N, C-alpha and C positions, 0 to 999 in steps of 0.2 A: 415261721413264727412259733413252732412248737418248742423251740429252744429258748425263746425270749423269757427273761426273768429267772432262768435257772442259775444255780451256782455254777461257776466256770468249770469246776472239776466234774460236776454231775453232767453238764452239757457235753463235755468231752467224752465221757463214758457212753452217753446215749448216741453220740455221733458215730463212734466206733461200732456200736451195736447195729445201728441202721446201715452203715456201710457193709457190715458182714451179712446182714439179712438180704441186701440187694446184690450180694456177690461181687461187690466192688473192692473189697479189702484183700490185697495180695498177701501181706504179712505185717507182723508187729515186731519191732526191734527195740531193745533198750538203747538209749542214746544219752551219754553223759554230757552235761553242759553246765555252765555257770548260771545259776539262778539268781537274778538280782532281787534284793529285799530292801524294804524301807528301813531307814535307820531307827525310827521310833517304834513303828508298829510291827516290824519284822515280817510284814505281809509280802508275798511274792508280787513283784511289780510286773505288770503286763503291758505290752504295746496296745494303744487304744486310739483309734482314729476319731478325731473331733474336728469341728469347724473352728478356725482361728482367724484372728485379724492380722493382716500383714501390711507393712509399709514397703512400697517399691523404693529400693534404696539407691540405685545407680544415680538418679538425678541429684541426690543429696551427697553422695560420696565424691563425685567428680570435683565440685568446688572445694571440698575439704582436702582433697589430695593436692590441688593447686596451691592452696593456702600455705602448705608446708614446703612445697617445691619452690615457691617464689620468695620464701623467707619471711612471710607475714607472721608465721609461727615457727619458733626455733626450739628444738629439743635439747636438753642438757642432761646427760651427755648426748652428743650428736648421734651416736650409734643407734639410739632408740628410734630414730626416724625410720630406720630400715624396717624395724618391727612394725611400725605404723603403716608404712607403704605396703608391706607384705600382706597385712590384713585387709587394707583398703582396696588393693587391686584385685583381691579374691573375695570380696564381700558378697554375701547372698541377701536376698530379700529378708526383711526383719519381721519375725513373728512378735507382735507387741502385746498379745493378750495372755493373761495368766489367770489360773484358777486358784486364787488366794482370797483370804478373808479381808485383807487390808490393801488399800491402794486407791488410785484414782479410777473411778468406774469408766468403762468404755462408754463414750457418749452416743450410744445407739439404742433405739427403742423398737419393739416389735408389736404389731397388732395381732389379733387372734388368727388372722389368715397367714401369719408368718412373714408378712412384709416388713422390711427393715427401713428405719428412718434415722438419719444421722444429723445432729445439730448441737449447738452449744447448750441447749437445755430442752426439757420436755415441752415447755411453753413455746419455744421457738419452733420445735418440730411440728406441733399441732397447728400453729399459725401458718407456717410455711407450706404445709401440705393439706391444709383445710380439713383436719381430722375431727374437729369438733370435740365431742365428749367420749369417743369410742375408747375402750380400754387399751392402754399401752403398758408394756412391761420393759423396763430397762435391762440391757444385757448385764448379766451377773458377773462377767469377767472384769478384771481390773487391768490397768496398763502395766507392762513390764516395768520393774523398778528403775531400770536404766533409762527407759523412755522419760519417766518423770524426772530422774536425776539429770538428764540431758538438758532440761529446761532451766536448771538451777541458776546459771550465771545471770539470767535476766528476769526470771520469774520471781526471784527473791527481792528484786529491786522495783517491783510495782508493775511490771509488764502485764498486760498490753498497754497500760497507760504510760505516757511519756513523762515519768516523774523526774524530779531533780536528782534523785539517787541514781536512776537509770542513766541519765545524761552524764553524771559525774563518774560513776564507777564501771560503766560498760564502754569499751572492753577494759578489763583489769590488766595488771602487769604480768603476773606469773601464777601458774598453777603448780602446786606441789603435790605429788601423788606417787603411788607405787607402780612398778612396771606391769603388775598383773592385771591392771584395769585400764591399760592404754586403749584397748579396743572397746571394752564395755562402757567406759565413761568418757575418756578424753576425746576419742574420735566422735562420739555421738554429741558431745557438747559443741564440738567444732561444726558438725553438720547442722545442728539446730540453730546455733548462733548465726551462721551464714544465711540460713533459710528465713528466720524470723526477724533478725536484726540487721542483716546485710553487712555484717562485719564479724571478724573472728572474736571469740570471747576472751582471749588472753594472748599475750605476745610470746611468752616463753613457758615451757613445760619442764619443770625440774623433776627428774625421776630419781627417787631414792630407793634404797634396797629394802628388803623385808627384815624385820627383827626376828631372828631365830633364837633357839635356846643355845646353851653352851656347847651342845653336841652338833649344832648345825641343823637341827630338825625344825621344821616349821611349827610354830606354836598353834595348838588347837585344843579345844576343851576335851575332845575325844581322846587325845593322847595324854591329857592331864599335865601338860608342860607349860601352861600359860602362866606368865608372871604379870600379875595385876600391878600397874604403876603405883597405885595407892599403897599396896603392901611394901613396895620398895621405899616409898617415901616415909610411911609411918611405922613400918615393921609389922610383923605378925608372928605369933607363936606357932609351934609345930602343929598342935592339935587343931587350931583354927585353920591353918593352911591345908591340912589333910581334909578337913570337912569341906572346905571351899572347893577343893579340886575334885572331890568325889560326889558332890551333890548335883542332881539334875543332869546326870550323864545320859547321852543318847544311847550309849551301850553300857548299861549298869554292870554287866559282867566284867568290865575293865576296872572296876573300882578297886579291887584288891591289888592288882598290878600297879595301878596309879599310886595307891597308898604306899606300897613298898618302895617305889621309885622316889616318892616325895620324902619319905623318912630317911632314905639313903642319901639323897642329895642335900637335904636341909635338916640335918639332925637337931639343930637348935632353932629351927624356924628361920625367919629372915629379919635381920636387924634393921633399925630405922636408918636410912641414908639421907633423907631430906630431899626436897624438890630440886634445889640447886645442883646437888651432886648428880641427880638423875638426868637433868637437862643437859649438863655439861658432858656427861657420858655419851648421850645420844649424839651430840654434836661432834665429839671427838671420834666417834666410830663411823660417822657418816661419809665414808668414801663414796665417790660418785658411782651410782649404779650398783654397788656391791651390797650383798646381804650382810646383816650385822649379826655376829655370834655374840649374844649377850651373856657376859660372864660377870658374876658378882664381884670378882676381884677387881675389875675395872672400876666399877662404881665405888668400891671401897677406897681405891686409890684417889678418886676425885672427891670423896668425902674428906680424906686427909688434906686435899688441896683447899677445901673450904676452911678447914681448921687452920691451915697455914695462912690464909688470907685474914682470918679473924685475929690471929696472933700478931700478924704484921700490923694490922690497923691499931691494935692495942698499944703496940710499941710506939707507933707514930703519934697517936693521941696523947700518950703519956709524956712525950717529949715536946708536944706543941701546944696542947690546950693550956691556956693561961700564960702563954709566952708570945713574944713578937714573932710573927711568921712573915714579916716583910710586906704587910698590906699598906703601910704608910709610905712616907717619902724618904725614910732613913735608908742609907746606902746598904748594899749587901755585897758580900764577897763569896764567890762560888769556889768551892774546893775542886780538885781534880775529879773525885767521885761524883760531885754534884753535876759537873759539866758532862761527865760520861753518861750518867743515867738519863739526863735530859736528852742527850743525843740518841741514846738507845730507844727512848720513848718515841721519837719521831719515826724511827725505822719500824717499830711494831705497829704504830698507827697506820702507816702506809701498807704494811704487810696484811693486816687484818682487813682493811678496806679492799685491797686487791683480791684477797681470797674470797671474801663475801660476794664481791661482784661476779666472781666465777663460780659461785655456789659450792666452793670448797670449804664447807663448814668445819671439816676435820682439820684442815691446815690452818684455818683461822683460830680454832681452839688450841691447836698445838703451839702456834706463835704466841698466844696469850699466856698459855701455861708456862712455856719456857721463859718468857720475859718476867712474869710475876714471880715464879718459884725461884728461878736461878739468878736472873739479873737483879731484880728488886729485893727479894727476901734474902737469898743466900749471900749476895755480894753487897748491894748498896746499903742495906740496913746495917750490916756489920761495919762497912767502911764509914758510915756516918758517926759511929760511936767515938772514934778518936777525936773527931772535931767537937762533938757535943760535950764530951767529958774532959776536954782540955781547958783548964782554968786560964791558961795563957792565950787561948785563941781569942780573937777580937769579937766584939758583939756583932759586927758585920758578917763575920764568918759563921757564927752561930745562927744569925738571922738567915743567911743564905742556905744553910743546910736544912733548917726548919721549913723554909719556903719550898725547897726542893722536895722534901719528904711529903708535904701535904699536896703540893700541886701535881706531882707525878702520880701519887696515889689517887687523887681525884680524877685525873685523866684516865687511868687504866680502869677505874671503877666504871666509868661511862662506856669504855670499850667492852668490858666484861658483862655489862648489864643485860644484853639480850640473851646471854647464855645462863647467867645466874642472877635473876631479877631480885630475889629477896635479900640475900646477904649484901648485895651491892647497894640497894636502897637504904638498908639499915645503917651501913657504915657511911654512906654518902651524906646522910642527913647530919651527921656529926662533923664530917670533914669539910663540907661545903663552906661554912662561914670562915673556917681557918684558911681555906684556899682563895677566898674572895669571890666565890661563885654564887650567882643569884639563881633563884628558882625554888618552887615548892616541892618538886619531885624529880628524881633522876630520869624518870620516864619522859619528861618534857625537856630535859637538858639537851643542848646541841651535841651532835656527834663530833668527836674530836677530829681536828684537822692538823696535819703536821705543819711544823714551823721550820722552814729551812734555816732561819737565823740561829736555831738552837742545835743544828747538826754540828758535831765537833769531831772530825776524823782523828785529829791529833790526840784528843783525850781518849778516844777509843783505843788507839794504838798504845798509849801509855798504860791504860788499865789492863789491856791484854798482856803486856809485859809483867805487870804486877801480879796478875792472876797466875801466869805460868810460874813465877817465882814462888808464890805461896803454895800452889798446888804441887809443885815439885817437892817442896819440903814435907808437905802432908803425905804425899805418896811414899816417900822414904820412911816416914814414921809408921805408916800402915804396913808396908812390906817388912820392916824390921821389928814390928810389934813394939815400938817405942811409945811410951805414954804421951798423950797429947800435950800435957802441961810441962813435960821435961824440957828444959832449955837445951838447945842444940848449938854447938859451935859449927859455923858454916864457913867453908873455904870456897872461894870463887876463882875459877880458872877460865882462861880464854876470854876475858872480858875486854870491853872497849871503853873509851872515855864516855861514850853515850850511855853505856850500862851504869857506870858510876854516877853519872848525872841523874839517871832515872832513879837509882837507889836513893840518892839524896832527896829527891822530890817525893818519894813514896815511903821514906823510912818510917814515919809514924804508923802507917798502915801495916807495913811488914812486921814491925815490932809487936803490934797489937794482935795480928792474926796468925803470924807464924812463930812468934816467940823465940827468935834466935838468941843464943847466949852471947855470941860474938860473930862478927863478920871479918874475915881475913881475905884480902885481895892478893892472890898469888902472882908472883912475877912470872914472865913467860917461861923461864927455864927452871922454875922451882917445882920439885917433885912432891906431890902430896902423899900422905900415908894411905893405907888401905881404906877405901871410903865407899859409901853408897853414893850413887850419882843420879842427878836429874838435870835435864837440859832446859835452858831458857833461850830459845833461838840457838845461836852457836856457843853461848856461854854455858859453863858447867857449874852446877851447885854440888859441892862435895861435903858429905857428913862423915868425918872420921868415926869408925865403928868401935875402936878400942875404948873400953870402959863404959860404953853406953848400954850394952846389953849383957845379960847373963849368957855367956857363950855356950856352956854345956846345956842349959835349959832350952836355949833357942835351937841348938843342933838337934836335941831330942825331939822338939816339936816339929822341926822341919823333916827329920827322918820319918816320923810317923806319917806326915802328909805325903812325902815322896813314895813311901811304900803303898799307901792307899792309891795314889795316882798310877803307880806301876801296875797294880792289879787291874785298874779300870782300863788302862791301855792294852794290857794283855787280853782282857775279855773282848774288847772291841776288835782287836786284830784277829782273834779266833773267829769271831762272828763274820767278819768281812772275808776271811779266808775260806769260809764255808760256801762252796759253789751253789748249794741248794738255797741258802738264804739270799744270795745275790741275784739268782735267777727268778725265784718265786716271790720274794717280797716286793711290794710296790716300790717303784723308783724313788718316791719321796722318802720312804722309810730307810732305804739303803743310803741315800744321800745324807739323811739326818744322822745316821750312824757314822758316816765318814767325817762329817763336820764335828761330831762329838769326839772322835778319835783325834782329830787335829787339835782341838781345844785342849784335850788331856795332855797331848804330847808337848804343846807349847807351855802349858802350866808346869809340867814336869821339868822341862829344860830350865825354866826360870827359877824354880825352887832348888834344883841341883846347883845352878850357878850361884844362887844366894848362899847355899850351904858351903860351897867352896870358898866364897869370900870370907865367911865367918871363920872357917878353919885356918885361913891365912893370917888371922889377927895375931 
């Protein structure tokens, strides 16, 4: 007892002295070891034996293991069930008491003699044990946070009472969580649900990755690399961001380093991206089970997507508000692009539904992005203009295109709503009456279902031919640096009667989007002049180069690009010829350099061939 109450360091000194006095001390040696310290107090942390409360876990774990083995609970992705089983088969008894200020108190009371009484309340303990008015003190420990959290699926619904909410919502369908708490939370909810409710708490467990910073580091306040979603939504200036990241640190000595890193990574602070762009970014990055490297460039790209959506809606409203959108009994005529986009809509409805059912939010987001940006905005809106702007087109044709504009828009707004709730609601409120859709809010609108009657494979084949034709001419313009509005004479070689028929059907769209000066169909044996070439299936589009470009200026530009690429090729070849680099660098780095070399070589060959064609003019 003579050491009781002493400071630990003083107690150690006296113990050594007493051992020496008794002749029991052989020698004293320095021993270097890692000394653990508290994050906040920096005090040395010592092992300390205490009495704790435990739960015998095996009787709870066995039914929880069977629930996953027999398929009552399914992990997505499936491979995480292996992690679950590994933990559950090697589980140890659970220490559930914690020495914290906050939490559910351990339901145990002590009398002055140290006897312990357990019950639902102090009153129950006194009545059950006949304790009368003797003094009782409740255990000061609280339950482990994960013990309390394990009760969440049913305790939040009124349990232990059999409430209507409990009857309706237990068990629920799916739990969405991170892989790092499969054991701490998921397994314990399953164990508690089976014990107290007699059924599993959920049928599926969707495991998502962790959101990391752009360098792949786990976000933590101590590292100062946390990105607050509110700052991404509303934006924050640099000084406010620095203050936010360096205030209240557990390790204040890290403040300077965190400030320097913040100023380097966000020299202008963080711009406002909006909620919709942030939500869509998370969905697009949510590959199953993989961690997310959060890069501001991605959210910037999806903010641009929001702008694209807004501008598309403005175009549609400008051309449909105050006009007949086919809500009455008047006849409508659908153009080829109208039939095509309606058919493409059915495909994207099915694709999004299928990917969401499989928890592939990234693929669902990508399907929507591709359809909205490329099919609807880049192609259909442009293809609608020749119809709407044609004074000779019938009113039925105008009506058909307006109807298609608003109905397809209204459908994909509903598909997009779970990803981008705010912009879709805003636009839907104006589009809804034009599309003939009822309802107060898009949130309660029915989920789109595909209509097989609107699938049109023939229209999709025709538009694919049209797209190849237009993109071929655009590619030639880009490669030869020809102004977009400069009319081009087009020669067509290797054509079939079906190609000529397709051209006749799509001529207004080709003339509007590709701006050919003329179209000449070459006979089989007719030799064309030196031309730039693009393929449409087996058919060739030829653009005679003579007189279209400034030969000397274009050759000078190409020579400059060729010399630059030759230098890059030479540098890459020297690097890969260096045995030390190939042996010592990580394989991914070496492969990246090889890919870069191949890309430079391919680009160099293309530019050299282009220069030769121009010299031959």
